[in-house]
C-alpha positions in Angstrom: 0.1 0.0 -0.2 1.4 3.3 -1.5 1.8 6.6 1.5 -0.9 8.2 -1.1 -3.3 4.9 -0.7 -2.9 5.5 3.2 -3.1 8.6 3.6 -6.7 8.6 1.4 -8.0 6.6 4.4 -8.2 9.4 6.5 -11.4 11.8 6.0 -10.9 15.5 7.5 -12.9 16.0 10.4 -14.7 19.0 11.6 -15.2 19.6 15.7 -18.5 21.1 17.4 -18.3 23.0 19.7 -20.7 23.6 22.5 -22.1 27.0 21.4 -23.1 24.6 18.1 -25.5 22.5 20.7 -29.4 23.0 19.6 -28.5 23.9 16.2 -29.5 21.9 12.7 -26.7 20.8 11.0 -25.2 19.0 7.3 -22.4 16.7 6.7 -21.4 16.0 3.5 -19.9 13.2 2.3 -16.6 12.2 2.9 -16.2 14.1 5.6 -16.9 13.0 9.5 -18.1 15.7 12.0 -16.8 15.4 15.5 -19.6 16.0 18.5 -19.1 16.4 22.2 -20.6 18.2 24.9 -20.4 18.0 28.6 -24.7 17.6 29.0 -26.3 14.8 27.8 -27.7 15.1 24.3 -29.8 14.2 21.8 -28.5 13.3 17.5 -31.2 13.5 15.6 -30.7 12.5 12.1 -33.8 14.6 9.8 -31.6 13.4 6.5 -29.8 10.8 4.7 -28.0 7.8 6.1 -25.7 8.1 8.9 -22.2 6.3 9.9 -21.9 6.9 13.9 -19.3 6.3 16.0 -19.8 6.6 19.8 -16.5 6.6 21.3 -16.0 6.3 25.3 -19.2 5.2 26.8 -20.0 3.5 30.2 -17.8 0.7 29.3 -14.7 3.0 27.8 -15.5 1.0 24.6 -16.5 2.6 21.3 -19.5 1.5 19.9 -20.6 2.0 15.9 -24.5 2.4 14.6 -27.0 3.2 11.5 -29.2 6.3 11.6 -31.5 6.5 8.6 -33.6 10.2 8.5 -36.1 10.1 11.0 -33.5 8.0 13.6 -33.0 9.8 17.1 -29.6 8.2 19.4 -29.3 9.4 22.8 -25.8 10.2 24.0 -24.5 10.7 27.5 -22.7 13.5 28.7 -18.9 13.8 27.7 -19.5 11.1 25.6 -17.5 11.4 21.9 -19.4 11.1 18.9 -18.6 11.1 15.0 -20.8 11.6 12.2 -20.1 10.3 8.9 -22.4 10.2 5.9 -22.9 7.0 3.8 -24.7 6.5 0.7 -23.3 9.3 -1.4 -25.6 11.9 0.2 -25.4 15.0 2.8 -26.9 13.8 6.0 -29.1 16.9 7.6 -29.3 16.6 12.1 -30.3 18.1 14.9 -27.9 18.5 18.3 -29.9 19.1 21.2 -29.7 19.0 24.9 -31.6 15.3 25.4 -35.5 16.1 26.5 -38.1 13.1 27.4 -39.9 14.2 24.8 -36.3 13.9 22.3 -38.0 9.7 22.7 -40.8 9.4 21.3 -41.5 8.8 18.0 -42.2 10.9 14.7 -45.9 11.1 14.1 -46.9 9.3 11.0 -47.6 13.1 8.9 -44.2 14.4 10.2 -41.9 11.1 8.3 -44.2 11.4 5.4 -43.3 15.4 5.3 -39.8 14.2 4.4 -40.2 13.1 1.4 -37.3 10.8 1.5 -38.5 7.6 1.4 -36.1 6.5 5.1 -37.6 4.6 8.1 -37.9 6.3 11.0 -37.5 6.5 15.4 -37.6 2.7 16.1 -37.9 1.2 12.8 -34.9 -0.8 10.8 -31.9 1.1 8.9 -30.3 -1.1 6.3 -26.7 0.8 5.3 
């Protein structure tokens, strides 16, 4: 493997500060976005397919999950998250303080209004 091939595995990573909490964001294909916050947060993918790596959980191990548009992930206080768009499309997301209301499934008419045909909270997501 050449140096240029090795370097192609590394993608740009952008860090989002605590000031960005509560906002909407977009991750372009081929870019990784790093998120962390001192309080519990909710990551909600509104459109696209995201590969999410959770670092330093309760057992101090990393884990990967895939989220489709309409799905939500609760993130523990201080936990590091890396979000990448997969499938050649950008990912739109909401990064906000955790709320019990965020754990409820989205109403069917809101899922339908997204128009992306991807499953919502609690349904299977196939990568």
